[in-house]
C-alpha positions in Angstrom: 114.3 -83.1 -84.5 111.0 -84.6 -85.0 110.2 -86.9 -88.0 107.8 -84.3 -89.4 110.5 -81.6 -89.4 112.9 -83.9 -91.2 110.3 -84.8 -93.8 109.5 -81.1 -94.3 113.2 -80.4 -94.9 113.5 -83.3 -97.4 110.2 -82.1 -99.0 111.6 -78.5 -99.4 114.9 -79.8 -100.9 113.0 -82.0 -103.3 110.9 -79.1 -104.4 114.0 -76.9 -105.0 115.8 -79.7 -106.7 112.8 -80.3 -109.0 112.6 -76.7 -110.0 116.4 -76.6 -110.9 116.2 -79.9 -112.8 113.2 -78.9 -114.8 114.9 -75.6 -115.7 117.9 -77.5 -116.9 115.7 -79.3 -119.5 115.7 -77.7 -122.9 112.4 -77.2 -124.7 114.1 -78.2 -128.0 115.5 -81.4 -126.7 119.1 -80.1 -126.6 119.3 -80.7 -122.8 122.5 -79.7 -121.3 124.2 -79.3 -124.7 123.5 -75.5 -124.6 125.4 -75.1 -121.3 128.7 -75.9 -122.8 131.1 -77.3 -120.1 128.2 -78.8 -118.1 127.5 -81.4 -120.8 131.1 -82.7 -120.6 130.1 -84.4 -117.3 128.2 -86.9 -119.4 129.3 -89.0 -122.4 126.8 -87.4 -124.7 123.9 -85.0 -124.6 121.5 -88.0 -124.9 122.9 -89.5 -121.7 122.6 -86.1 -120.1 119.0 -85.8 -121.0 118.3 -89.4 -119.9 119.9 -88.6 -116.5 117.9 -85.4 -116.2 114.7 -87.4 -116.9 115.5 -90.0 -114.3 116.4 -87.4 -111.6 113.2 -85.5 -112.5 111.1 -88.6 -112.0 112.7 -89.5 -108.7 112.3 -86.0 -107.3 108.7 -85.9 -108.5 107.9 -89.2 -106.7 109.6 -88.0 -103.5 107.9 -84.6 -103.6 104.4 -86.0 -104.3 104.8 -88.8 -101.8 105.9 -86.5 -99.1 103.1 -84.1 -100.0 100.5 -86.8 -99.5 102.1 -87.9 -96.2 102.5 -84.4 -94.8 99.1 -83.1 -95.9 97.2 -86.2 -94.5 98.8 -85.7 -91.1 99.5 -89.4 -90.7 102.6 -88.6 -88.6 102.5 -87.3 -85.0 103.8 -83.8 -84.5 
């Protein structure tokens, strides 16, 4: 496997993860509270929302960083 292929796989997984995490956010600020049992993984809905925000930011940085690297063609094929 080449480095470019590995980065493309990570880029795709980051994109899918970002879509899923953004869809888990609630527009009313409820977060995972509306999902019932899923919110029990966290101590409160506030910590669930905080965790979702952090995961969203990390996936965004990974996705955007890899987008720049892959689109600039800085890596050999």
